[in-house]
N, C-alpha and C positions, 0 to 999 in steps of 0.2 A: 394554697394548691398541696393537694397531699403527695407525699411521696411516691405512690404508686403510679399518680397522674404523669408525674414529672418522669420518671424512668421509661413510661411508656412513650412519652413524646421525644426524647433522647434517643430510646430505640426506633423508632419511627424516622426520625432525621437521618440515623446514621445507615438505615437502610435505603432510605432515598439517595444518600451522597452514594452508597456503593453502587447503588442502580444506573446514576448519572454516569459514573467512572466505567461501567460495562458496557453503556449504551455508546463512548466514546470510543470503545474499542471496535465497534463493529466496522466491517470493511467494506467500502463500496468502490465498484470502479465503474467510471463515466459509461455511458449507453456509447457512445463514439471512441472508445479506447481500443485500440488496434492490438492485435494479438501477434506475436512474434518470438522469435528466437534471439538472445541477448548476450553479448562476451564484452568481459570488459578486457581492452587492450593496453592503455596507460592514460592517465591523467582523465582529460573528458572524452578521449577516444572509445569507443565501443566499434561493435560488428552488430548490424541489423538484420537476421534473416544472412547472414554472411558478407553482407555490404558494410563499408563504413559509412558511419554515423557518427553524430557528437552529443555530448550531454550538456542543456542549458547551463549556464551557469548555476543556475541556484537549483538544479534539479533535486527532484528526491527519489529516492529509490525507497521500495516498502518490501520487506521478505514477507513471508507467509504468515506471520503472526502480525502483520501490520506496523514492525517496527521499522524506523527510518535507517537505513544502512548507507554505508559508504560505497563507492563505486568498484574500491580493490576488492571489496569482501565478495563481491557478487561472484555467484558459483558459475564456471564457464557451461555456456549454452543451457541458461535460465529461459523457462519458458515463461513469457512475463504479458502483460497487457501495458500499453503506452501511450499518451498523449502528446503529440509534438506541440511546439509554441509556435508562433506566427513565420518564424524563420527556418521552420523544420526539424531544428533538434529537439532532444527528446527532455520533456520537462516533469512529466509525473509519470511513476514506470512502478509497478506492481510482480513482483515473481508472483506465479499462480500458485495454488497449493492444490492438491490432487481434486477436490472435489470442481474448482473452478477450470480444471484442465478437461474434467469428465462433461460440462457443458460443452455445447457446441458453440462453434466461433460464428456469431451474427454478423460478423464484418467482412464476410470473403468477398 
């Protein structure tokens, strides 16, 4: 194998690895996710559109960059999309980006 071929192969593999990482950061919200305003109160207690609600024990809250954040880091009156668990507790939460807020809410 020539050195030039080996360098091209390594470069191709490196680009493929970077593309895989970029794809992992794509943000998708389930079609059945509901839109609401969410505020953290304490521990697993939150308000959802001003009404008391609760976070599932293993709930994930994702910020606009799709990073997982703690409930205590949630900005007051955050515009979110969420999915509940079987008991009605918040299971997955996504804080909406400006682009996502501009899209019409299809779940009214």
